[in-house]
N, C-alpha and C positions, 0 to 999 in steps of 0.2 A: 427387885431384880432389874437387870439391864433389859431393855427392849431387844427383841430379836433383830439381827441385822437384816436389811432388805436385800435379798439376792435375786437375781433374775438372769435369764439367758441373754447374753449380750453385754454383760458388765465386765467381761474380760477375765473373770475368775471362774475356774472350773469348780462348781458347787456340787452338792449331792445330786445324783441323777443326771448330771451332764457329762457327756463323754468328751466334750471340748467346749470352748467358749472363745469365739473370735473377737469378742469385744467390739463388734461392729454390726452393721445392719445389712451386710452383703450376704445374700443367700447362695451365691454361686462360688464362694471361695471354699477352702478346705474344711471349714466348719459352718454348716448352714445355720439358718436362723432358729432352728429348733434345738441346736446344740447337740445333735446326734449326727455324726459323719455318715455319709452314704456308705452302703456296703461295698466291699471291694469289687472291682470289675477286672477280672484277670483272664489271661489268654495264654494257651500253651501250644507250641508247635512241636511236631515230631517228624523227623526225616529218616527214612529207612531205605534200603536198597535190596534188590533181589536179582539173581542171575536171569538173563534172558538168552540162555545158551542151548536151549533144547533139552537140558538135562532132566527135566521133569516130564518128558514125553511130549512136550510142545514143540513148536518151531522156533529155531534160534532167531533172534533179532526181529521178532514180530511185534514187540511192544507189550507182550504179555509175560508176566512173571512166571518163571519155571522153577520156582522154589519160594520159601517163605521170605517175607520182608524182614531184614535184620540190620544191625548197625554196621557190620563189616561183611564184605563179600569178596571172594577171589575167583576170577575167571581168566580164560586165555586172553591174551592181548588183543586179538582180533574179534573176539566175541562181544556180546552186548550185556548191558544191565538196564534195569528199570528202577527209577526212584519213585517212592511214595511219600508225599508230603501231606500231613494231617494237621488240622488246627481245631482246637477245642476251646469253647468259651466256658471257663470254669468259674467265672464271677457270679455275682448276684445282681448285677446291673446289665442291661443289654448294651451291646456295642452299637454305635450309631449307624445310620443308614448307608454310610460310605463303605461299609464292609471291611474286610481284612485283606490287606495287600501283603504279598510275600515276595521277597527278592531272592534270587539264587544265581549268583554270578557264574558258577561253574556250568550251569545249564545254558548260560547265555541269555537268560531271561531277565529283563529289566524288572518287571513287576507282573504278578498275576493275582487275580482277584478271587478270593474265597467267598465273597458276598457277606451278607449279614448272618451271623451264627447265633441262634438263640441260647440263652443260659440253660445248661443242663442237656442241650441237644447232643446227639452223638457227634463224634469228631467228623468234620468234613474233610474227606481225603481226595487228593487228585494224583494221578499218575503222570510222571514226567519222563520222557515226552509222551505224546499221545493226547491226553487231555490238555496238558500244558505244552505250548509251543516252546521248543528248546533249540534255538539256532545253533548251538555248539554240537548238537547230536545229529550225526549223519547216517547212523546205522539203520538197517531195516529196509523194507520195501513196501510202500514208497519210502524214499530216504527221509530220515528225520523221525521215524516212528520208534527208534530205540537209540541208546547211547553206546557207542563202541568204547570198550574198556580204555583203550589208549587215550581217548578224548577226555575222559573224566577221572583218570587215575588220581588217587590221593584222598585227602580229607576234604569233604565238600560240605559247606555250611549253607543252610537256608535261614533267612532272617525275616521276621515280621517287620515290615516297614511302616505299616499304618493300621492301627486298631484303636479307635477313639471311644471312650465310655460316653454313652449318650447323656447320662444325668449330670456328669461333672465336666464333660469336654476334656478330660485328662487322657493322656496316652496310656492305654491299657498295659503296655509293656513296662511302665514304671510302677505298676501297682503290685502289692504283695501277692505272691502265688503265681505270677506270670513267669514264663520262660519263653522268650521270643527268638531264640537261636538254637538250632540243633544241627548236628553233623551226622554224616554217613561216610563210610570209608570204602573205597574200591581199590583193590590190588590187582595188578595185571601180571600174569605169568608170561615170561618171554617164550618165544617158540622153542620147543625142544626141552623145556625145563620139566622136572618131575613135580607131581602134585601128590600129596598124601591123600588117600581116600579112606 
C-alpha cells in the first residue's frame, strides 16, 4: 500500500481535527499555530428610553425614569426623557483593558467609557444624562440632568466605537454575534395636542 501522507498543522491544508490551517508560523493571525481559531469575542449594545415627566409619581426632569425603559416613548414637547445604554460582553474572550467606548451624537457625547466588561457578566448600564454627561441635554435642575424632548426628538442611535478582543486584537464589533449599534425613538407632542391614554 501507499504510505500515509504526512499532514501537520501549518501545511496550509485543513486536515482532520483542524478547524483552520494558515499554512504559516504566525500565531496572531486568524488561524493560530494550533489550527484552532480562538472563540468569538462579541459585544452587544442596547439603547432604550423612558419618560422623565413625573407620570410614575416621581418628579419631572430629575434624571430618574418615571416609567419602563422601552424602544419608543412619547412625551410632551417641553418635558423630559432619560436614556439607558447597556453593553454586554457575549463572547468567550475578554475585551482588552482599554474597555468599551460608546459614542452617541444625539446626546452630544463624543465618547463615554464602559470599562472592561467580563465575559458572561451582567450588562453594564449607564443612564444618560446623569451618569453620562450629555451636553445637548439642558433639562432638569441642575441643568443637564435630563433631556428635554424637543432637544432629542427622533430616532437616536448609540454606537460602540471601541471594543478590542484581548487575545486577537480584533475589533469585537466585527465578530459574529456582535451588535454595536442600537436606536431609541422619542416623539414629542406639540402643546395642545391630544394623547391617547
